[in-house]
C-alpha positions in Angstrom: 5.0 -14.9 2.0 6.5 -13.3 5.0 4.3 -12.0 7.8 5.1 -8.3 7.2 4.0 -8.6 3.6 0.9 -10.5 4.5 0.1 -7.8 7.1 0.7 -5.0 4.7 -1.6 -6.7 2.1 -4.3 -7.1 4.6 -4.1 -3.6 5.9 -3.9 -2.0 2.4 -6.9 -4.0 1.3 -8.9 -2.7 4.2 -7.9 0.9 3.9 -8.0 1.1 0.1 -11.2 -0.9 -0.2 -9.6 -3.5 -2.5 -9.4 -7.2 -2.5 -6.3 -8.8 -1.1 -5.5 -10.3 -4.5 -5.7 -6.9 -6.1 -3.4 -5.4 -3.5 -0.9 -8.3 -3.9 -0.7 -7.6 -7.6 -0.1 -3.9 -7.0 2.3 -4.1 -4.1 5.9 -3.9 -5.2 9.4 -4.2 -3.8 11.4 -1.1 -4.6 14.5 -1.6 -6.7 16.5 0.5 -4.3 16.5 -0.8 -0.8 16.8 2.8 0.6 13.3 3.4 -0.5 11.9 0.8 1.8 10.6 -2.8 1.7 7.3 -2.2 0.0 5.8 0.3 -2.6 2.1 0.7 -3.4 1.8 2.8 -6.5 -1.4 4.7 -6.6 -1.4 5.6 -10.3 -3.8 2.9 -11.4 -6.2 3.6 -8.6 -6.1 7.3 -9.5 -7.3 6.5 -13.0 -10.0 4.2 -11.8 -11.2 6.5 -9.0 -10.6 9.8 -10.9 -8.5 11.1 -8.0 -4.9 12.4 -7.9 -2.6 9.5 -6.9 -1.1 11.7 -4.2 -4.5 12.2 -2.6 -5.1 8.4 -2.6 -1.7 7.8 -1.1 -2.3 10.4 1.7 -5.6 8.8 2.6 -4.0 5.3 2.7 -1.2 6.5 5.0 -3.8 8.2 7.3 -5.9 5.0 7.3 -3.1 2.7 8.0 -1.8 4.4 11.2 0.7 2.3 13.1 1.4 -1.3 12.1 3.3 -3.5 14.5 6.7 -4.4 13.1 6.6 -1.6 10.4 8.7 1.4 11.4 7.4 4.0 8.9 5.0 4.4 6.1 
């Protein structure tokens, strides 16, 4: 696993209050490279947490802040 993916898994686990194994199962690589290197679909979390996926995504982005080596979230 490359260091950026490992860092993303660690940070997403912290911000989303999930285990690293759970984040690793959810974290995807977009089929179109223009969409970035990683995707973290929030639909499953939305069903579990009874929150809109867009709200979960916004909270995750706010919680992540800046991550060294990652240009945008």
